[in-house]
N, C-alpha and C positions, 0 to 999 in steps of 0.2 A: 626303398623297399619295393621289390617288384611284387606284381599282383599274386603270384603263386604263395610267395612267403607271407603276403599280408593276409590271404585267405586262411592258410594254415596257422597263422599266429592268433588268428580271431575266431578259430573254431570252438564250437560251444554244442553241448546236446540241446536239441530243441524238442520239448515236450508238450508244447501247444501249437495247435494247427488251426488255421481257417478251414472253412468249407470249401475253398478252391481245390481245383484238381491239377495234379500233375499232368502237363502235356503229353499225349502219347507219343509225339516225336522227341520230347525229352526223354522220358522213361527209357524208350528205346536206345537213345544216344549214351544215357548214362550206363547202361547195361553192356554196350558194344564196347565203350571205352574201358570199362572194368575188366572186359574179357582180355584186355591186352596185358593184364597184371601178371606178374611171373609166376609160375608153379615149378615144383621141384622136378627135376629132369624133363621138363615140359610135358608132364604126365597129365595136366589139364585136370586133375582130380578133384575139380570143384564144379558143381552144377548151381544154378541158381532157380528157385521156385518162387514166383512173384505172383501177387494177387492185389486186385483192386475191389474185390467181391467183399461188400460190407459184412455179410454173415460170416465169411470165413475170417476176415479180420477181426471180428468180434471174438469168435472161437479161439483164434491165437491169442487174443488179449486176456481171454478168460484161462487158457492153459498156462500163460505167462505169469500168471498171478493177478489177474484182474487190473492189468495196466490201461489206465484211461489213455495214456500217449500212444498206445498202439490202437486202441479202438478208433481214436480220433484221426489218425493218420490216412491219408488217400491211398498210400501204397504200403505194402509189407513184402519184404524180400527176405527168404530164408536162404541161407547159404549153406548148402549141402556138401559135405565131404563125399566124394563119388569115386569109391574104389571099384563100383560096378562098371564103370566105362573102362577103366585100365584092365580089369580082369578079362573083358571080353576081348580088349586089344592083344593081351597075352596069350589068349586061348587061340588066336589066329595063327599063332607060331607053333601050336601043339604042346605048349607049356601051361603050367599051373602057377597063379599068382600066389605069392606068400607074404608080401609086404603088409597086408591088411592083417596078418597074424603076429605083427611085431609092434614093440613099443616105438619103433622108428616110423611105423605107418601111423600111429596116433600123432606124432610130432609132424610128420610131412603133412597130414590133413590139417591138423590145427594151425600151423604156419600159414599154409596156403589160404585157409579161410580168413585168418587175420589180415593178409595182404588183400584179400578181395574185398573184404569189409572196408578197408581204408580206401581202396579205389573207387568203390561204389559211392562212399560219402563225399570223398573229395569231388567226384564228378557232378554228383547232385548239388553239393553246396556252391560249386562254380556256376551253376545255372540259377543260383538264388534259391534254392529250396533247403529245408531243414530237415535233419536226420537225427536218429538216436540209435546207437547200437543195443541190441536186445540179447542178453544171455539167458532171460529168463525161459526161453523156448525150451531150456532143458529141464525145466522143472518137471514136465511131463512128457518126456520125449517119446514114449510109447503111443501116447495121443497124436502128437506131432507127427509121427511116422505114418500113422494110418491116416491122418488127416491129408497128409501130401502124398499119399500112394507110394512111399519110397520102397524100393526094394532091397534086398540084402546086400550088404558090402557098401550101404550108404547110411549118412548120418546127419541129422539137423543140428549144427554145432552152434550157429549164431545168427541172428537176423538183425535187420534194419528197418526202421520206418522212414518213410519220405513223404513230405508234404510241404504245403506252403505255410510259413511261419507266421505267427500273430507277432502284431508290432512289439506287444511287451516282452515277447519271448526273444525276438531278435535284438531287442534292445538292453536285455537283463544284463548284467555285470559279469565279466570272465572271472570264473573262479580260480584262484591262485593255485600254483603247482609248488612242489617241494623245492627248497633251493636248489640252484642249478648245479652248485659245486658238490651237491650230495647226489645228484643225478648223473652227471657227466664226470666220470672219474677217468684220470690219465694214468695209463699203463697198468695199474693193479686196482683191484676192488678195495677200496679203504672203508672198513667197518666201522670205524669212529666217525667218518663224515656222515656215513649214512644214518647212523643213530643220531647224532647231532642234528641232522636236517629235519628228522622226524619231529623232535623236541621244538625245533624253530617253526616248522610247519604247523605244528599243534597250535601254537600262539597266532600264527598268521592267519588260520582258517578260522579261528575265534573271533578275530578282530573283524575279519570279512564277514562273517555272520552278524555281528553287531551293528556295523556300519550298514548293511544293505537290508536290515530287519528280517533277517532270515533265522531268527532264534529256533525254528524247527530243525534246522539242520544239526546232524551230529558233528562231534569234532572228528577229526582223522581218526585218532586212537580210538575213539568210541564206535565209529563206523567199522574199522578193521576188526574190532572185537566182536561186534554184532554179527559179522558175516564169518570171519575165519576161527573163531572159536569152535566151530562145528563143520561138519561137512554138510553143505547146505543143498545139495543136489545128489541125494543118495541113489537115485534110479539110473543114474549115466552108465557105471559099470555093467550093470544087468542087461540093460538096453542096448548098449554095444554089443554084448554077447548074442543077443537075440538076433542082431543084425549081421551076425557073421563074422564078427571082429573076436576070434579065439586066440589069444596069444599063446605062442609056443617058445618064445625065446626068454 
């Protein structure tokens, strides 16, 4: 197994950090490496807003629902969908940008942000740091927009923590995934395999919880029900429109 596969295969979310700092040169290298990630039509419609300021990180933690894992991180990076940049580029040709007024624009921004998140985390983890993806910044998007001074046609879609992992967090067991045969489906989507995988995973995750004294964990079905029986971030559509994303298609 090569080092890249080994790293990706052992990836885990790190929620406990030491007081050690991320080296300045490492942080710059992480972001420069992530900048090489692909973007739709080379639009580069992603910007990063990073902070090490403890007060700002505390504010972000509060806006994201009071998450201690954010507050204790050394660095927080917000991944921003940035059609402001491309709008200016389009204006240089005396044309008007319309991609931000479409469902396709939403998908382009979300996909590129996801790719960027992965690139940031892989780069950080390759240097020995821990990370966790933070979607909770969408809990209070208006406040995040104000905090980061984001202009129209931009949106803070997801973030990531970076810090030095505690020994306990680094050595914590890997959470199992759904059965591989219900995840990788050859030729066509097999609905029965997917449903069977859910039931098998329900048992597997419960066993994992018992084995590792994690009785506080919900089962897979319980967790999905807790989140997906409702729309848990109701401010997203309104804040998107406020930021200039008015859909016409």
